[in-house]
N, C-alpha and C positions, 0 to 999 in steps of 0.2 A: 515631490508627489502629495498633496493631502491626505492628513491622516483624517479616517472616518471612527465612531465608535456607534457599535452595533449590540444592541442588548440579544443575549440568547438566553431562550427559553428552553432548559434540558428537561424533560419531563421525569416524575421519581420510580418511576417504571423501566428506566431506558437501561438495559445493561450494557455495560461496557463486553468489550468483541474481541477477544485475541488471536493474532493472526501472523501466520511463518511463514507462509506464503502468498502468491498472490498470480492472478493472472488477469492479463492487460487485452483487449480486443477493441477495437475501433472500427468503427462508417463513416463516413463524410459528418455526418452532423453530430457524433459523442463518440466518447470513452466508455470502454464498460470497465470497470476495476471488480474481479472473482476475491473479495478475499477469504481465504483457506487456512482452517489447523491442520496442518499432514501429521499424522498420529505415528509419532516415533515408531520405528521400528515392525513399520508397518508398507503396502504400499494403499495405504489410503488418507486419504484426507475430507473433514467435513467442509463445503460452504459456512460458511457464519455471515458472509453482507455483501450484497451484489451494489455497488454504486458507479451510476450513470450519470457524466457531467459533459459538457462543450468541450469540443475542441479548446476556446478558449480559456475556460476553465483550466482546461489540462495543461497547458500553457501556462498560467500562473501558479497552480500546485506543483511545476516543474520546479521554479524558481521558488515558490517560498521553502520548499521543500532544502534545497540547496542550501538556502540560507541559516536554515535551521540545524541541516546539518554541520556546516560549518558552525555554527554557533555551539553546537552539542558538543565537538572535539576543539573548539577552544578552550571547553569549558573542562570538559573530561578526558581531554587527549584523542589521538586518532583511532580513530577506529578499522579496524583490521580483518578482513573474513579470514578462514579457515581456509590456505593454501590448498587443501585436498578436496576440499567439499565443493569448489568451485567449478571444475570439469562437470563430475558425475550430475552436478543438479543442473547444468545445461543442457541434458538428452530427456527431462523428464516430460511425459506428455500426461495432460491432463485429461481424463476418460469422464462423460457425462455431463457433460457441460457445453457447448456452443455458443 
């Protein structure tokens, strides 16, 4: 696969966003990612960004993210999720966005 170099213009007023939760929705022609910041100790989260991409770009994102995580783990060690948090977080319902 040939590599391309792309010049990216990042506006000076573009603020970084921190997200510790994500909601993903999809339909035939797009995937939509709602990036949230869940406020610790509450049952509230603030929407930080909404990004929609094509299914083809979503598939590419999966591949790039898997490679990036593998590279990260090779450099810094295995990423492990807290065992107690997984069952609890799997039943979260997010209201206010559909």
